[in-house]
N, C-alpha and C positions, 0 to 999 in steps of 0.2 A: 421469489427473488428476495434476498436479504438487503435491506437498505444500508446496512453498515459494511457490506462487502466492497472491497475495491478490486475485485477480480476484473471488472470491466476496464478499469484503467490499466491494470496489469497486463491484460491481453493486448493492449496497444503499444506496449514498450518493445522497442526493437531488441532482438536477441543480444546484440553487442552491448546494449546498455543495461540489461537485466541485473548483472552483479552489482553495478553501481547504484542503480535505483533501489535494489533490495537493501543494500547497505545503508543508504540514506534513510530509508523508511524505517529500518529496524533501529537506527540511532534515534530518530524522531519518537519511536515508541518506547525507547529505553530498553530495548531487547539486546541481549548479547548475541554475537554473531553465530554461535552454535546452537541457538535456541530456535530451531526450525519448527518445533511443534507450536510455540506461541505465534510465530510468524504465520503459519497456516491458519491458525484460529482467527487471527486479525484479518487476514486476506479474505477469508470465506465469510466474515461478518459475525462469527460466533462470539467474538469479544467486541463489545462496543467501544470505539475510541472515544476518548475525551474530546471536547470541542477543540482544544488546543492541538491535540494530535491529529484530528481530522483536518484542520487548516494546514498543518505542516505537510500532511500526505497530499493535500491538493496542490500546495506550492511545489512540492517535489515533482509531481506529475507535470505541472505547468512548465517547469524547466525543460521538459521534453515535448512540449507542444500538446500535451494531452489534457483536454478540458472536461470530458465526460469520464469521471473517476468512479462514481458509486454504482453499486449493483452488480449482479452477476452478469457475465458476458452473454 
């Protein structure tokens, strides 16, 4: 299990909210919307987020009632 992965949180996002959540997280990470490769690397934990990015990711998931964010599903 990768401690920097947010696949656990992502697996809890409702299908209808996925595009919005993805966009918010990509903006928090400073990724362009067409940069799916980096998105996947962050999601799987291959790229370690900065502390500020990790907090932003947690806050985004919290907006959708998701508290257990980190780790693989």
